[in-house]
N, C-alpha and C positions, 0 to 999 in steps of 0.2 A: 412486520416486525418495524416498530412506529422507530425503532433509533434511527436506522437507517434513510431515514430523508433525512434533509438537511436544508436550512433557508436557502440556499444557494445551487442547489444539485435536481438537476429532474428526475421523473417519474419511473425513466431505460436507468438513469444510474444508480436507484434505490435497489432498484426489483435487482441489475446486479451485481447486490450488495447478498441479498437476500438470497439468490439462488449462489455466492461462491459458501454462502453461509450454512445454506440447510447440503452442501454438497463439500463439507470440508473435507469430508472421508477419500475423498479421490484426487485429494491435491499433495502434492512433493513439491517442497521449494530448498533452494542451496541457497545459503549465504554464503562467501568469502568477503569478508571488512578487505576492502583495500590502502594504502598508506591516504590516497585524497577520496576514497567515496565507497562504491558498494558493486559488486559482480552480484546477481541473481536470478538462480533458474528456476523459474514456475512452472509446473505440469499441474495436468490431471489424467487420468485416466478415463475420465470420461471425454468424450467430443462436443457434447455440448456447454459443457463444463469449461474447460479449455478454452472452445470460443467467446464466448462469458468471459474467463476470464484477460484472454486477447484483449477484448473489447474495454475493460475497465483500464490494463494495464494502461492503454495505448492514453485512454481520454486523459486518463488524473497523469501523467508525465505531460502529457499538451497542458494539462490545469497547470500544472508547479513552474511549466514554463512561462504560462502568460499570468502566475500569481491568482491565480481564480481559485478563491478556496469555493469548493460548494460547501460551506460548513455543514458537515454529517455533526448531528446530534453528539452523536460517542466519539469522533475522533479524537486522535489523541494530540495533548498540547503539540507534539513535534512537528505533527505536521504545520504550527502556525509558524515554526522555524521555516522550511519547506519553502513555501505560498509564498514568504515575504523573499523570500531571498534565491526564488526559483530561476532569475537569469542571469545566477551565477552560478550556477549547475550546467553542466555539459549531462547530455544521455544519447546514449544507445543501446535501441534495440532490435533484436531477430529473432525471427522465432524458426528455429531452429528443430532438430528433430525431437533434441533433447528438452524440447519443451520453452517458453517465453522465454528468451537471455534479454537483463537488461545491465548496461552496467550505466552505472551516475556516476559524477567526479565533479570536484569542485576547489579551488588553491583557497575558501575561505577553513578554517576551522573550526571554524560554531557550525557550517554546515555538513562538514564531513564527518562532523562529530552527531549530528540530528538522523546521518543519514546511518551512521550506523546502530545510533539507537532505536529509528524507524522500523529499520530490517528487522531487528531482532524480533517488534512488538509484533507488527505482521508473521512473521514464523510465528511466536505464540499461538498467536486466531489461527493460525493455521493447525500448530501442533493439538489447542485445546478449545478452539470454536470460541460461541460467545464467551466462554466463562471467564476466557481471559479476557474480554473485554466487559465482562462486571469487575473480576477480581480487580485492574487499572484502574478502571473509575472508584469504583468501592477506596482502592490506595490512593487517589490524589484525592477524594473528597476528604480524609483522615490529617490532610497534611496542610 
């Protein structure tokens, strides 16, 4: 999947994205929008995919905090806001029986709005796979 590569992404990161998209039917996700951010619970019924999810999520939270955008070719523009404001967010990650639980908060209204939007975009990708990405890209191209 060439769109999963990025100008600043490692091959391992691109491979993780491919595993997740190829196994999206094993992934479930719950999102709670908080007044100051989001709480997500993501899990896979496949242990190998779950390990990839944990690696990807932990790695991306770290990248956002450092403002180190991987520039994945298909990524949402919403991520630009998150990478630009990564230092203004607080994140807590817990791998629990229910899955990988991530709470991300901010005092910045623009950042909170971006967290809500991006959480919905990720959920859409989990529900509809690459089709969600294609539709979002087509919608952006039409604007």
